[in-house]
N, C-alpha and C positions, 0 to 999 in steps of 0.2 A: 640347401643344404650343400655347404663348401667343406670339401673333404681335402685334407691334407694329402699332398703324394708323398708315397714312401721315399725315404731317404737311404741313401747308402749307406751300410754299416761303418762305424769308424775304424780307423786302422790301431794297431797295437800302441803305437807312440801316441796318438790321440788319447787312446784309452788311458794309458799311463799317466799323460799329461792331467786328465781330468781326475783321476784318482789321487795325483799329488795335491791337489788344490786343498781339500778338506784337511787331509792328513798334515801338511805344512803347517795349516792354521791351528791345529790341535797341538802341533809340536811347539809351535811358537808361544802358544797360550800356556802351555804345560811350564815351558821354561821361564816365562816370565812369573807365572805362579809361584814356582819353586825359589825363584831368585828373590822376589819382591815381597810376597805375601806370607810365606810359610815361616820365615824367621820372626815376623811380627806375632803372627799367631802363637809361636812357641813361647813368646815373652808373655802371653796370656792377656793382652790388651782385650778389653770387651768389644770395642769396636772392630777390631781387626778380625777377632774370631766370629762375629757376626758377617763381616765382608767375607771372609774365608769359608764359610758354610754357603753363602750365596754364591761364590765363585766356583765352588766345588760341585753344587747343583748345576750351574751353566756348563761347566767342564763335561758333566755326565751326559747332558742333553746333547752337546755339539758331538760327543763320542758316539751316542747312539745314531744320531743323523748320520754321521760319517760311515759307521758300519752299515747301515740301510742303504745309503746311497752307493757305497762301494759293492755291495752286494748285487744292487740292481745294474750297475755299469758292467760287473763281471758276468751276469747271467744275460746281458743282452737286452735288457728292458728299458736301457736308457741310450740314446735319445728316442 
């Protein structure tokens, strides 16, 4: 059985960097969503509404994953 040696805890700066990655992605994703897709959905195009629902679902999943990951980082369960 190969055991992985324990690692030193990550510093605050590293922890902040790790936390910024998923939240920066979500901020960029939301900005693009609001800029390009929401105006088309408001116009009522059927295809745009379907894509908008799908993209909203993806955004919710990414947001949930970011919250879970951030909680793990802040409580010290990652890495």
